[in-house]
N, C-alpha and C positions, 0 to 999 in steps of 0.2 A: 852251762857250767860243766857238765860232764864231758863235753867235747874239749874244753880247755884243759882239764886235767889229763885227759887221754893224750892229747898232743904234747903236753909237757913231759909226760913219762916217756913217750916214744921219741922225743927230741925233735918233733916237727915244729918249725917256727910258727908261732901264732900270728894271725893277721890282725893287725890293729885296726880297729874300726875308726873311721874318720870322725872327728869331733864335730858335732852339730852345733853350730853357733845359733844362739837365739836371734830372732829378728829384732831389729831395732824398732823402738816405738815410733820413730819418725817415718818409718816406711808404712804408709797406710794402704790398705787394699784398694785396688782399683775397681770401680763399679761401672760396668758397661751400661750405658743408657741407650735403649733402643726406642727410637721415635716411631710412632705409628705412621704408616703410610696413608696418605690421603686417598680416600676411595672416591671414585667418580660416582655421581648420583645415579648414573645409568646402570652401574654395576650392582646396585643394591637389589637384593632378591625381592623383598616385599615392602621395604621402607619402614620396617618395624623399629620403633624407638626403644633402644636397650635400657635407657634411663627410666622409662615408665614401667611401673609394676604391672604385672599381667592382670587381666580382668578375672575376677572370681565370682561366680563360676565362669568358665570360659564361654565365649560367645556361642560356640556350636556344641556346648555340653548338654547332656540330657536334662540337667536341672533347669536350664533356661527353657528348653523345649517344652517341659511339662508344667512350667509355672503359669499363673493366670496372665492373660493378655491385658493390655491397656484398655482395649475396647470393652472387655467384660467388666473391668472396674468402672469405666465410665457409665456403662449401662446399669450396673448395680447401684451406683451413686444416684444416677438420674431417676431410677425407680423409687428410691427412698424419698427424694425431694421433689417429686412430680407435683405440679400445681393442680388444683381442683379442676375438673372439667367445666368447660364453658356451657352454661344452660342454653338449651335450644328451645325457642318458642315455636310451638306447633299451632298453626292457625286451624280453627275449626275443631279444637279439642272438646271432648265431651265434658259434662259437668262433673262426672266422677273422677276423671283424670285431673281436672283443674283443682279438685278438692284435695287430692293427694300430694300435689306439688305446687308450692307457692310461686315457682318460676313460670308456670303456665297459666296463672290467673289472668282473667280478662280485666282490662282497666275499668275502674269504676266510672260511671257516668252520672252527671248531675242534671241531665236533661229531663225536664218534667213532661210526662206523657199527658197530653191534653186529650180528653175524651171528646170525640166528635159529636156534634149535636145531630139529632135525628129529625129530619124534616117530615112533615105529614102533609097529606093532601088537603088543601084548604078549599073551602066552598067558593064557588064562582063569585067574582067581584070582591075578593078579599086578598088580593096580591099586594106586594109592596107599593106598586104604583097606585093602587086604589087607596091605600092608606095615605099616601102623599096628597092625593086629591081630596081626601076627607079633611085633612088638616088645613088645607088652603081654602076650604069651603066656608069657614067661619063658624062651623058647628061647635056647640059647647062640649068640649071633651074633658072638662075639669069637674064635672058632676055638681055644678052649681056654685063652686068656690070662685069668688071674684077677686079677692085679695089673698096674697100669700100668707099661709098660716105658720105658726111656730108649733111644730108637731113633736110631741114627746114619744118615747117608745111605747108607753101605755096607750096613747091615742092611736098610734099606728097599728097596734095589735087588734084594735076593734074593727078595722077595715080588712077583713079576711074572707069575705064572701064573694061569690062569682059576680053578683050584681053590684057589689060595692068593695072593690079591691084596690088597696093602695100598697105601694112598695117604695123602699128607699134605695137609691143608687148614688153612691158618692156623697151622701149627706143631703141629697135633694129628694123630696117625696113626690111621687107621680101617681096619678089616677090611672091604673092599668086596665080598668074595666072596659073601656071602648077598644082597647088594643087586643084583647083576648082572641077574637076570631081572626085577627090578622097575623098572629104570631106564627112564624114558620115552623116552630117546634111543637105547636099545638097548644090548646088552652090548658090542658092538664100540666104541662111542663111549666108554663108561666105562673100557674096558681101555687107553685111550690114556694114562691117568694111573696105571696100575698100576706099582708099584715106584718112584714118583718123586713130586715135589711137584706137585699139581694145582690149586694156589690160583689161578694166573693163568687157566688154561683155564676153571675153574669161574666166575670173575668175568666172563669174556667171554660165556659162554653163558647163565647164569641167576644173576645176582648177587642177585636178589630172594629166592632160596631160602636158608633157614637150614640150614647143614650140621649145626650142633649139635643142632637139633631132629630132622632127618631121620636122622642117623647116631649119635645118642647111645648107642644100645645096641651099637654096633660099635667103640667107642673102645678102643684097645689100648695107646697110649702117647703120649709127647711127643717132638718132635724135639730132638736135642742135637747139637752139633758132634762131629767125630771125636776 
């Protein structure tokens, strides 16, 4: 404005500024579209996908290096859920060790221990063969009994002397007096069943022996209740 008044006073023609016409609304600005050039796969530096967010923490970051490893986690988990140890049976373990642990107990057995009979030296002429010859000789081995008797427990109890000994085996009563010197276990052992039932003791000492075959000539009766 100051310049205009100064030029008017001095008579200097003023320069008329050209009129700026406003742009018409129909004239739209041009937008230059730049298409990205196709890159060859071989020109890629590391093949990194720009659309994928970066890993956090980074793969080579100190946070990942100092973190717990998968192996440690597996070992920790395995330690918490470890199964109980398998019991080991040790052969020949002592009784004190077997009492402290039920896994090392020896299996129970139901085998009955049979006490072996003790044989004694018999007098000459009193072997098993001599007894067989005595039975076949026809000698009276029943002590004067001709017919089989009905023997009660009280009657059997009366015959408990060495010169008059009866015993019951399997419900049959035998006169064991003549067999005393032929008994392989000795007279004292056989007198244990004199005047009573000797079935149980006979089965414990020599169950393989047949009483009927050994003492058939000494049979005197059958057991009956009172």
